[in-house]
N, C-alpha and C positions, 0 to 999 in steps of 0.2 A: 741644308739645301744640297742634297746629293742627286738632284735631278739631272740626268744627262740631256743633251741635245736631241738624242734618238727618242727618249721618252717624251720630251716636249713636242717633237714633230708628230709622234704617233698619237698624241693626245688631240692635236689639232686635226689630224687627219681622221681620227675616229668621230670626232664631233662633226665634222663636215660630212662624214658617210652617213652617220645617224640622222643629221639634219635632211640630207639629200633622200634617203630611205622613207623618212616621215613624211616629207612633201610629196613624194611619189604615192605612198599608200592613201594620204589625204585626197590626192587627186582622183585616184580610183573610186574612193567612197563618193566624192563629190559628182563624179560622172554618173555613177549608178543612181544616186540621189536625183539627179537631173532628169535620167530615164524615168524613174518613178513619177517625178513631177509631171512630166510630159503625158503620163499615164492618168493623171488627175489627182494624185494626192498632195496634201499641203506640204510645204518646204519642211516643216518639223516631222510629219509623218514620213516623208520620202527619206530624209536623213536617218532617222531611226531604223527604218527598214533596210535602208543600205549598209548601215553599221552592223545591224544583226546579221545580214546576209555575208558580210565580209568576214565575221568571226572575230577571234581574240586578236585584237590589234597588236598587243605588246608581244604576243608569241610570234606572229607573222613578222614584225619589225625586228625581232631577234634573228630569226631565220634569214631573213633578207640581209642583215648586216653580216651574219657569218658567211653568207655566199659571197658578198661583196668583198670581205677580207680575204677569202680564198682567191678570188679573181685577181685582187691586188697583188697578193704573193706570186701567182703565176705570171702576171705580167711583169713583175720586177724579176723574176727567175728568167723570164725569156728575154728581157732587155739586157741582163748581164750576159746570157748566152749569146746573143747577136753581138755584143760589144767584144766579147772573147773571140768570137769567129772573125770579126773585122780586124782585130788587132793581129791575131794569128795569120790572117791572109795577107796583111800588110808586111809582116815578118817575113813569111815564106817568098813574098814577092821581092823584098829587098835582098835577102840573104842568098837566095838561088840563082843560079846562072843557067840552069837547064830549063829548056822550054816547057817540058810537059810537068815539071814540078811547078813553074810559076803559073801554069793554067790552074792548079790547085788552089794556088793563092787567090787568083782572080775569082774562082768559084766560091772560096769562103767570103771574099769581100762582097760579091753580089748577093749571097744568101744574107749577109748581114745588113745590106742596104735595104734590099726588100722586105726583110723581117722588120726593120725599124720603120719603114713606110707602113706596113700592115698594123703595127702597134700605134703608129700616129693616126691612121685612119680609123682605128677601133676606139681610139680616145676621143677624136673630134666629134662624135655623135652624128645626129641628122645633119644633112647637107642643105644649104640654102643656094639655089641656083638663081642667076641673073637673066632675065629676058629683057633685053634693052637696059633701061635704067631701074626698072622695078623689080625687087627681089621676089623669087617664087619659091614656096616651100611645098614639099610634097603633100603635106597636110595629114600625115599619118596620125598624128596625135590630136587632131582637131575633131570635133564633133560635127557632124552634118547628117542630113537626111539620106545622103547617097553612100554613106559609109555603114558597114555592117554593124548590127547592135549585138552587143555580147550576150544579152538575154532576150529570149523570145517573150511572147505575149503571156506565157505561163509563169514566166520568170525563172526558166531553166537556163543553164549554161550550155554551150555547145557539147561539152563532154557529157552533161546529163541528158540531152537530147539523143546523143548516140547511144548511150546505155539504155535509154527507154526504148529506142528502136530495136535493139538486139533482143529484148525480152520477148 
């Protein structure tokens, strides 16, 4: 039983990341299947066509997890950097009696605070606004007729349409 706390936490973080990625990928396949159903396919045919168009699920999942881990490492590095900047700013502010040096401390503290707010905003995800008592979401992840469809009537992605226009 030589498992460390860090390994245990990484295991939980990895399974949470894997679960989140898998849910997101299934969501995209289901959305595409819904588009195919609205075009007249049966639910089974629509799901099969969407899964085929999506490609190798396991490979895409591995790539997304790798990207997520890189993003997590960057966020941790930025959090450490902002913490060090804050502590250095406080230290400079306390130990210095010269006005122009204390301004450097103030600047470091402000950079750290705003950087921390940036990381917090990035982590919080989509916003929910309140209009009176009723919550209002921007609805960017909902399907509706007014939102752009990712595939056209020929089943091409926006990238495929642009490439076809270039030829």
